[in-house]
KEDOMI-773456 format. One record per residue: y, z, x of N, C-alpha, C, O in turn. Coordinates in steps of 0.2 Angstrom, whole numbers, plus 5000, padded with zeros to 4 digits. Atoms other than C-alpha are relative to their C-alpha. Layout:
YZXYZXYZXYZX...
END
This chain:
499949925000489850485229499450035003498850015002500649974997488750605238499850064997499750125000500249955003488050715226499349994997499149934997500750015002486250745219500050014993499450024990500049985007486750775201500149944995500349954990499950065005486950595194500749975001500949955006499450045000488550515189500750045002501150005004499449964999489850655192500150005008499750005012499949994992490750655209499950075002499850114998500249934997490450795221500550054998500250114996499549955001492050885217499950034993500250084991500049985007491650895198499450054999499450074993500549955001490151005201500250074999500750095003499849935000490251185196499650045005499750105004500349954995489151245210500550025005501050005006499649964995489851355223499750015007499150015007500350004993489651365242499750065002499850114999500449944998488551475251500550055003501050045006499649954998489251645255500250005008499749995012499850004993490251645272500550055001500950045006499649944997491051815273500650014997501150005000499449985003492351865260499950074998499450084993500149935002492452055258500150004992500649984990499949995007492152105240500049944996500149954990500150065004491851925234499349985001499249945005500750025000490051915231499949934998500249904994500150085001489451735232499749994994499250024992500250025006489151655216499849935001500249895002500350074999488051495216499849974993499349994991500150025007488151415199499549945000499449914994500650055000486851285204499550034995499250004991500549975004485751415196500150085002499950105007499849934998486451595195499450045000499450095004500649955001484751675191499449975005498950005005500550034997483751555202499850045006500250075010500349974994482551635215499749945004499749945010500350064997481651465219500249944996500249954990499950065004481951285214499849945005499749955011500250064997481551115219500649975004501249975002499450024996482651045234500349944997500149904994499650065002484050925231499849945003499949885000500350074997483150795242499349994998499049945000500650025002481650795232499450045003498850035001500549964997480650925242499750044995500050064990500349955004479351035234500250075001500650085005499849935000479451215231499950035007499350025009500149964994479651315247500350075000500950084999499849935001479651505246500450025006500250015012499749984994480951585257499650065003499250095000500449954996480351715270500150074996500650084993499949945003480051885263500450055004500250085009499549964996481551985269500350054996500250054989499749945004482352145264500650035004500750025010499549974996483852245268499750055005499350085004500349974994483652325285499649965005499549995010500450044996482652185292500449985006501049965005499650024994483252135310499749935002499149925002500250074997483251955317500250015007500850035009499950004993483151945336500250075002500550085007499849934999483252135336500750015001501050065005499349994999485052115334500450004993500850044992499650015007485652055316499650044995499050024993500349965005485252185303500249984993500849984992499850035007485252115285500250064996499850114996499749955004486252215273499949994993499750034989500050025007486452125257499949924999500249885002500150075001485751965250500549974995500550004989499550025004487151865242499849934996500149914991500250075003486251695238499349995001499050005007500750024999484451645235499949944996499949944990500050065003484251465231499749955004499749945010500350064997483251305235499650025006499649985011500549984994482051395247500450035006500150055011499749974995483451475257500450064997500550064991499649945003484451645256500650015005500549995011499449994996486151695263500150084999500050114994500049935000486451875268500750025004501049995008499549964996487851995274499650045004499250085002500449974995487252065290500550045005501150035005499649964995487852175305499749985007499149985008500250014993487752115323500150075004500650095005500049944997487252275331500250005007500450055010499850004993487652215348500750005001501050045005499350005000489452175345500350044995500950054994499749965006489652295330500549974996501149994995499650045005490352175318499649974994499049964995500350035006489952105301499949925001500449895004500150074999489251925301499649984993499450024989500450035005488451805288499449975003499549945008500750034997486651735290499749964994499649984989500450055005485851585281499350005003499249995009500750004998483951595282499549954996499649954990500550045003482551475278499449995004499449995010500650004996480751445283500149945005500449895003500050064995480451335298499749944998499949885000500350065003479351215288500449974994500149934991499650035006480751185275500249935002500349925008499950074999481051005273500749995003500949945006499350014998482951035277500150045007500750045009499949964994482651155292500349975006500849995009499850044994482951025306500749984998501249985003499350025002484550955297500550065000501150055002499649945000485251135295500250025007500750035008499949984993485051175313500449955003500949975007499550054997485851005318500750014998501250005002499349995002487351035307500350065002500950065004499749944998487551215312500249995008500850015010499850014993487551165331500649955001501049965005499450055000488751015328500650044998501250035001499449965003489951135318500250055006500850065007499849954995489851265332500449975006500850005009499750034995490351135345500749984999501149975003499350025001491951085336500450065002501050045005499649944998492651265339500750004998501150035001499350005003494151235328500150064996499750084991499949935004494851405322500249994993500250044989499950015008495351325305499450014996499450014990500649995003493551335301499650065001499750095007500449944999492351485299499549985005499149935004500450024995491451485315499350015000499150074997500749984999489551465318499950035006500150015011500149964994489051595330499349995003499250005010500750014997487151555332499649964995499749964989500550045004485851435326499350005004499349975009500649994997484051485330499449994996499449994990500650005003482251445326499550055003499450055009500449954997481151595328499550034995499750054989500549975004479551675321500049974993500050004988500150045006479351535308500650004995500549984989499450005005481151555301500549965004500549975011499450034997482751455305500650044997500650054991499449975002484351555304500649985003500649975009499450024997486151515306500550064999500650094993499549955000487451655310500749985000500849935004499350025000489251635306500550064999500350124997499549955001490851735305500050034993499849994988499949975006491151855291500850035000501050065004499249995000493051875286500150054995500250044989499949945005493352045278500750004997500850034992499350005002495252005276500249944996500749924995499950065004495051835267499850004993499450044991500150015007495151785249499849934998500249895000500150075002494351635241500549984995500950014992499550035005495451515232499850014993500250014989500249985007494351545217500350064997500650074992499749935002494951725216500849994999501050024995499350015001496751675219500249974994500749984991499850045006496751545205499850044994500150024988500249965006495951675193500750044998500750054992499449975002497751755193500549954998501049974995499550055003498651595189500149945006499849955011499850054995499251435198500350035007500750085006499749974994499851455216500749985000500949934996499350014999501751455220500049935004499549915008500050064997502351285226499950005008499549965010500049994993502551335244499350015002499049995007500749984999500751415244499649944999499149925004500450065001500051255237500149955005499649915007499850054994500951145250499650025006499449985010500449984994500251255264499349995000499049975005500750015001498551245257499849935001499349925005500250074999498451065256500149975006499849935009499850024993499351035272499550025005499249985009500549984995498151145282499349984999499049965004500750025001496551095274500049935002499549915005500150084998496950905276500049995007499649955010500050014993497450925294499350035003499149995008500649984998495851025297499449954999499049945004500550045001494750905289500149935004499649905005499950064996495550755298499850015007499549975010500349984993495150845314499350005001499049975005500850005000493350865309499749935000499249925003500250075001493150685304500149965006499749925008499950044994493850625320499450025005499249985010500649984996492350725328499349984997498850004999500650025004491150645315499750054996499150044994500249945004490950805305500349994993500949994992499849995007491050805286499850064997499350094999500149945003491050945274499549994994499050014993500350025006490450865257499950054995499650044990500049955005490551025248500650055000500650114999499349965000492451075248500150014993500149974988499949985006492751175233500450075000500550095006499649935000493751335228499750055004500050105006500349944997492451445235499949995008499850035012500150024993492451355252500750015004500750005010499350004997494351375255500250085000500250104994499849925000494951555260500750005003500949975007499449984998496651625263500050075004499850125000500049934996496751765277500650044998501150024995499449955001497951915276500649985004501150005002499450024997499051825288500349934997500849915000499850065003499251675277499749945002499949884999500450064998498151555286499549984995499150024993500650025005496951445276499549985005499649945010500550024996495251425283499449974995499449994990500550035003493751325278499350025002499250035008500649984998491951385278499449954998499549914993500650045002490251295277500149935003499749885000500050074998490751135287499349985002499050005006500650034999489251025287499450044998498950014996500649965001488051175285499950014992499350004990500249995007488251205266499749934997499349944993500250075003487951015262499250005003498849974999500750004997486351025274499650044997499050034996500449955003485751175266499749984993499249994991500250025007485651085249499849925000499749894995500350064999485150915256500549944997500349894995499550055003486850825251500249965006500349985011499850044995487350675260500549954996500549954990499550045003488650535257500049935004500049945010499950074996488850345262500850005001500949965006499350004999490750375261500350075001500650104997499849934999491050555268500750015000500950064997499249995000492950535271500350004993500750044991499750015007493250475253499850064996500150094992500249945003492150625247500450065001500650094997499549944999493150755256500749994998501050044996499350015002494750675252500150014993500650054990500049995007494350675234500050084998500350114994500149925001493850865235500750035002500850084998499349974999495550905243500549994994500850034992499650025006496350815229499950054994500350074990500249955006495350925216500350075002500550104997499849934998495851085226500850004998501050054995499250005001497751035225500150004993500650034990499950015007497550985207499950074996500350104992500249945002496751155203500650055002500850104998499549954998498051255213500749994996501050044995499350015004499551175203499950014993500450034990500150005007498751185186499650054997499650074991500649955002497351315186499649974995499350004991500550045004496351175178499649965005499849935010500450044996494851085185500149934998500049914992499850075003495250895185499449964998499449904999500550045003493650845177499850034993500150084991500149975007492950875159499650065000499750104995500449945000491751015164500450065003500850055007499749944998492351195166499650015007499050005008500349984994492051255184500450055004501050055003499649954996492551395196500450054996501050074998499649955004493151505182500649964997501150004994499550045003494351365176499849954995499249934995500150055005494451255161500049935003500549925007499950074998494151065163500549974996500850004991499550045004495250935156499749984993499149974992500250025006495150885138499649945000499749895004500550065000493750755134500449944998500849944993499850065002494150575132500749985001501049934998499350024998495950575139500049985007500649955009500050034993495450535157500450055004500650115002499649964995496350605172500850004999501049945000499350015001498150645169500450045005500150095008499749964994499450705182500150074999500250094993499949935001499650885185500750024997500750074993499449985003501450885180500049984992500550004989500150015008500850825162499650064997499550064991500449955003499650965161500450075000500350114995499649934999500851115166500749985001500949945006499350014999502751125165500250035007499950085009499849974994503651155181499649985007499850015012500350024994502451075193500449955005500749915002499650044995503150995209499849935000499249915000500150075001503350815207499649965006499149935005500350034994502850765225499350025000498849985002500749984999501250875225499649974994499049964996500450035006500750805208499849935002499249925001500150074998500850625214499550005006499049965006500449994995499950685230499250014998498849985000500749995003498450755220499749944997499149934998500250065003498350595210499849955005499349915004500150054995498350485226499350025003498949975005500649984997496850585233499450004995498949984997500650005005495850595216499949924998499449914995500150075002496050405214499449975003499249915001500650034997494550375224499449994995499049954997500550015005493450395209500249964994499949964989499850055006494350265199500550024996500849994992499449985004495650375192500649975002500749965008499450034998497350305191500650044996500450074991499549975004499050365186500649945001500649915006499650055000500450245182500550005005500849945007499449994996501750305194499850015007500250005012500249984993500750355210499949945004499849885002500050054996500750255225499249985002498850014999500750014998499150185234499650065001499950115004500549944999497650305235499950015007500049975011500249984993497250405250499350015000499050044996500750005000495450375255499750045006499150055006500349954994495350485271500550065001501150054999499549944999496050655276500649985004501150015004499550024996497050565289500649974996501249984998499550035004497950465276500450054996500950044994499749955004498250615266500550045004501050065002499549974996499050705281500649965001501249985001499450045000500150555283500550004994501150004995499650005006500650555265500450074999500950074997499749935000501050745266500650005005501250025003499550014996502150705281500649964998501249975000499550045002503150575272500450044994500950014992499749965005503550705258500650045003500750065008499449964997505250795259499750075001499250104997500349944998504950965267500150054994500650054991499949945005504551115255500150065004499650085008499849944996505351265262499750064997499750074991500349945003504651445260500650034996501250024997499549975004505551545247500450055004500150095008499649944996506951665253499750074998499650084992500249935001506351845254500450034995501150034996499649965004506951955240500150075002499650105003499949944997507752105246500350054994500850034991499849955006507852255233500350065003500250085009499649944998509052395235499550065000499150074995500449945000508252565240500150044994500650044991499949965005507952685226500550065001500650085007499549944999509252825223499650065003499050075002500349944997508952975234499850054996500350074992500249955004507953105226499950065004499550065009500149944996508053285232499350024998499150034992500749975002506253355233500150074998500650114999500049935002505753525227500150055006500550105005499949964995505753595244500750005002501050065004499350004998507553535248500450044995500950074996499749965005508053615231499950075000500250114997500249925000507353785236499550024995499550084994500549975005505953785223499349995002498949994998500750014997504553745235499550064998499750125000500549945001503053855229500150044994499750084992499949965006503853915213499749964994499749904994500350035006503053875196500649964997501149984996499550045004503953735186500250034994499850064991499849975006504953795172499749974994499649914994500250035006504353775154500649964997501149984997499550045003505253635145500350044994500050074990499749975006506553695133500250075001500650104997499849934999506753865141500550005006500449975011499549994995508353905150499850055005499750115004500249954995507953985167500750045002501250015004499449964998509154125172500149995007499649985011499850014993510054095188500050075004500450115002500049934996509654235201500750015003500949965007499449984997511154325207499950035007499550085007500149974993511154355226500350075001500850084998499749934999511354535231500650005005500749955009499450004996513054585239499750015007499350045009500350004993512854555258500250075003500750105002499949954995512654695270500250074997500750104999499849945003512754845258499650065002499850125001500449944997511454955267500450035005500950015008499749964994511855085280499949965007500449965011500150044994511154965293500549945000500749935006499550065001512254825287500750025002501049995005499449974998513754935289500150015007500649995010500049994993513354985306500149935004500449925009500050074996513054795311500749974999501049945004499450025001514754755303500550035005500949995008499649964995515654885314499949975007500449965011500250024993514754825330500349935001500649915006499750074999515254635327500750015000501049975004499350004999517054685324500250025007500750005009499849974994517154785340499949945005500349935010500250054995516354635350500649954999500849925004499550055001517654515342500750025003501049985006499349984997519154625347500050005007500549985010500150004992518454645365500149925002500449915007500050074998518254455366500749974999500949935004499350035001520054415359500450035006500850005009499649974995520754535372499949975007500349955010500250034994519854465386500249925001500549905006499850075000520254285381500850005001501049955004499350004999522154335380500250015007500649985010499849984993522154405397499949945005500349935009500250064996521254245405500649954999500849915003499550055001522554135396500650015003501049975006499349984997524054235402499949985008500449965011500150014993523354225420500049935002500349915007500050084999523054035419500749975000500949935004499350035001524854005413500450025006500849985008499649984995525554105427499849965006500349945010500250044995524554005440500349935000500449905005499850075001525053835433500850005000501049944999499350005001526953885432500349955005500849925003499750034994527353805449499849935001500149895005500350075000526453635446500549964997500949974992499550055003527453475443499749974993499249984991500250035006527453385427499549945001499149934996500450064998526653235435499250035000498849994998500649974999525153345439499750024993499150014991500249995007525053405421499849944996499349944992500250065003525053225415499349985002498949954998500650024997523653185427499450044997498950014995500549965003522653325420499849984993499249984991500150025007522853275402499749935000499249924996500350064999522353095407499350015001498949974998500749994998520753155415499650034994499050014994500449975005520253255400499949944995499349954992500150055005520453095389499449955002499149924998500550044998519153005400499350024998498849985000500649985001517753105394499749974993499250004990500350035006517452995378499449975002499349945007500750034999515652935376500149925002500549894999500050074998515252765384499649964996499149984993500450055004514652615375499349985004499449975010500650024996512852565379500049935003500449895000500050064996512652425392499449964998498849984998500550045001511652275388499649995006499949975012500550014994510152255400499549944999499349934993500550055001509052105403499350034999499150085002500749985002507252115396499649945003499749885002500450054997505952025406499549974995499250014991500550045005504851895397499350005004499349985010500649994996503051935402499549944999499049935002500450065002502251775394500349964995500749984991499750055005502551625383499449964997498949945001500550055003501451515371500349954996500849974992499750055005501851355362499750024993499250054992500249985007501751375343500149944995500749924994499950065005501451225331499550014994499049984994500449995005500651295316499949954994499449954991500150055005500951145305499849935003499849885000500250064997500351015318499349994998498950034996500750025001498750925317499550035004498950055002500449974995498051005332500250075002499850105006499849934999498951165332500450025007500550075009499749994993499751145350500649955001500649894998499450044999501351065357500250015008500550065009499950004993501351035376499950075003500450105006500149934998500551205381500150005008500250065010500050004992500551155400500650025003500750045008499349994997502451165402500350064997500950084999499649945004502851325391500250055005500750085003499849954995502951435406500749995003501050035006499350024997504551335412500650034996501250024998499449985004505651415398500250075003500850095001499749944997505751575408499850015008499850065011500250004993505351525426500650015005500550015011499450004996507151535432500149955005500449955010500050064996506951365440500549954997500349924992499650055003508451245437499749945000499349915004500250075001508051075430499350004997499149944995500650005003506351125423500150024993500550054991499949985007506051135404499349994997498949954999500650025004504651135391500349954994500949964992499750055005504850985379499449994994498850004995500450025006504150935362499749935001499949905005500250075000503250775358500649964997501149994995499550045002504250625353499949994992499450004989500050015007504750605334500549954998500949935002499650055002505550475324500750024997501149974995499449975003506950585317500150075002499750105005499849934998507850745320499650054997499550115000500449955004506850835307499249995001498850004996500750014998505150795316499749954996499149954995500350065003504850635307499850024993499349994990500249975006504650745291499250025000498950024995500749984999502950785298499950084999499350104997500149935000503250975299500750035000501250005002499449975000504651105298500350025007500950035007499849994994504751135316499550025005498950025003500449974995503951195332500350055004501050065004499749954997504251335344499650035006499150005008500349964995503851455358500050074999500550104997500049925001503251635356500150035007499750025012499849964994503951755369499750065000499750104995500349935000502951905374500450055005500550035011499649964996504052045380499650065004499950105007500449954997502552155386499950064996499450094996500049945004502952295374500550004995501049964996499550005005503952335359500750025003500750085006499349984997505852335364500549994995500449954990499450025004507552335357500349945002500549935008499750064999508252165356500749994998500850004992499350015002510052135356500349934999500649914995499850075001510251945359499549965004499249995009500550054997509251795365500549945001500749914997499650064998510151655375499549945001499149955006500450064999509351485374500449945003500949925000499650064997509851335385499549944998498949945000500350065001509351155379500249945003500849955006499750074998509450975384500249974994499749954990499850035007510450905370500250054995499950114995499849955006511250985354499350014996499149964993500649985003509751075346500150064995500550104997499949945005509651185330499450045001498850025002500649964998508551335333500150074995500750094993500049945003508051495324499750055004499250045008500349954997507651665331499650044995499950064990500449975004506151745323499650065003499550055009500349944997505351915326499450024996499450024990500649975003503651985323500150084998500550115002499949935001503552165316499850045006499350025010500049974993503752285331499650065000499650095005500349935000502752435325499350005003499150065006500650004997501052385331499849955006499349955009500150044994501252255345499649944998499449915003500550055001500152135336500349934999500949924996499750075001500551945338499749964994499149944994500250045005500451855322499849935002500149905006500250074999499551685321500349954995500249894996499750045005500451615306500750005000501050055003499250005000502251565304500350054995500850084997499849955005502451685289500050075004500450125001500049944996502151825302500650025004500750075007499449994996503851805310500649994995500749944992499450005005505451845300500649975004500749995010499450024997507051755304500650055000500750084996499549954999508351865312500749975002501250005002499450034998509651735318499949935001499349905001500050074999510051555320500649975003501150005003499450034997511251435328499849935002499249905002500150074997511451255336500449995006501050025006499750014994512051185352499649995006499049995005500450004994511551155370499950065003499450075007500149934998511751335374500250054994500750054992500049965007511451455359499950075002499450095005500149935000511651645359499850024993500250024988500249985006510651715345500050085000499650115003499949935000511151895340499850024993500150004988500349985006510151975326500650044996501050085000499549975004511252045312499950085000500450124999500149935000510452215313499550015006499249975008500449994994509352305326499349984999499049984993500650035000507752215330499650045005499750035011500549974996506252305338499449965000499149954994500650045000504852185343499749995007500149995012500350024994503652135356500049925001500149895006500150075000503451955351500649974996500849984990499450045002504951835348499849934999499549905004500150075001504851655341500649965000501149974996499450054999506151525347499749944996499349904999500250055004505951405333500549944999501049954996499650065000506651225334500049974993499449964991500050035007507151155317500449935000500349894995499650075000508250995322500049985008500350025012500150024993507950895338500649955002500949924997499550054998509250795348499749935002499149935003500350074999509050605351500049995007500550005011500050014993508550545368500249935001500449894996499750074998509150385377499649944997499949894996500450055003507650285370500049994993499749954990499950005007508150315352499550054996499650054990500449955003506750445349500350075000500950085002499849945000506950625346499550055003498950055002500449964996506350765357500450065002500950065004499749944998506750945360499850025007499250025009500249974993506851025378500450065000501050075000499849934999507051205381500050015007499550025011499949994992507751235399499950085002499550095007500049934998507951425399500150054994500550034990499949945005507751585388500150065004499850085008499949944998508551745392500050054994500350044989500049955005508251905382500350075003500250085009499749944998509352065383500050054995499950034989500049945005509452235374500750004997500850044993
END
């Protein structure tokens, strides 16, 4: 195990990761909450951090705002990038610190990965006897620690968390990068529902942590995160991250024995990941020792679908004071009956009487003129045939309002959408063929072993960009083979394209080789998601979806 604290595994430690940008979540580092200086984890002597203060600028660009961590000779700050006018996070340590070189190397390696599932390193510099690392600051993100303070996660949220974190760590390990400090403070959920990981390689380098088995270390950490998400308990004897540990001397017990109602499959998955430290459960299968094995195990589970949205009836219509005619009047005292004002008799003044006589005269004149015109018209039409009269009647009936005509809506762009895949993409090079109006061309998915994507994910799709928010009446999709599909739409009020699956609401569904998807109610949106949920079988026995053409109309 890769920790510097003795016999406990890395995930059992109560320390918390360096601050990486969560608004209103001040970083807490329980290695030493009050520490200003300490001996480095790799045995280095005391190294005082540079004397910095709020308002200090690095590279004449990064203005330090608030120190959120000061520990082991380094400090972490919330800062402002004055050039790009955005909040950033900064780690700072002296250039002669024993870990300065390893921190620079870890930060630059993490920056090269460029995976959006990780909080991105923006800069790594040695300048004026200090080394500093600049990274993203996420004002809309919430730590898993904060989420768990309110209780365990819902089943679907826990499933999404472990799926996305496992896939991200599998991708980073393929590039030779380990985290080694995955804990509830290092995992964040954004406002769009996406899970992101902060401190990849950098947080461990700041503390001098290493491991001979980095994949097993990170896999066990993911298991601990899932265990905590299901039970709101830390799966070791020590309390940590605001959660109670397990009772002493009983060992590691499955989550569904700690709390009632825990999903059986996720409980076994947590145990398979935690078995790396010698923990066992009587019923779970072989342990998962790498994030890649964990991703495979998740894919073999039955799909966990998101809960159906609960629609509440609107509240009863309440008349406002303004509508009731009491706007600006003082409210009556309780218990006192207010007299009902009696309106004055209409037009009783001298002016009102004169007005009544004038109106009466005008009405009499109008009636006389109308009668004369009617009589003249009847005399002129007396010689006309009955057929002409019928024709005139028919012409009058044609003035009924016409029904709105459906018009085609041009698709301005398309993008593949694979939020549950390991790499986040699905044949992006061919996605433009879904609206190129060229016969015989199509966008296709990868091969899968079953119609439900080999149980690896709930689906894949294509996002259509209509250029602006428009009224959508129907979407017609042509496939190669019988395919099940859903039409999903993003909110249309701001034109923002969501990056997570939960950002698109289902408005219609169907199946076949040519499917017309009509929303049950009016839909206004700029971005539509054609989401494939079941694939046809190809001639070689595999399963693959092919979208030939998509048409959108109002």
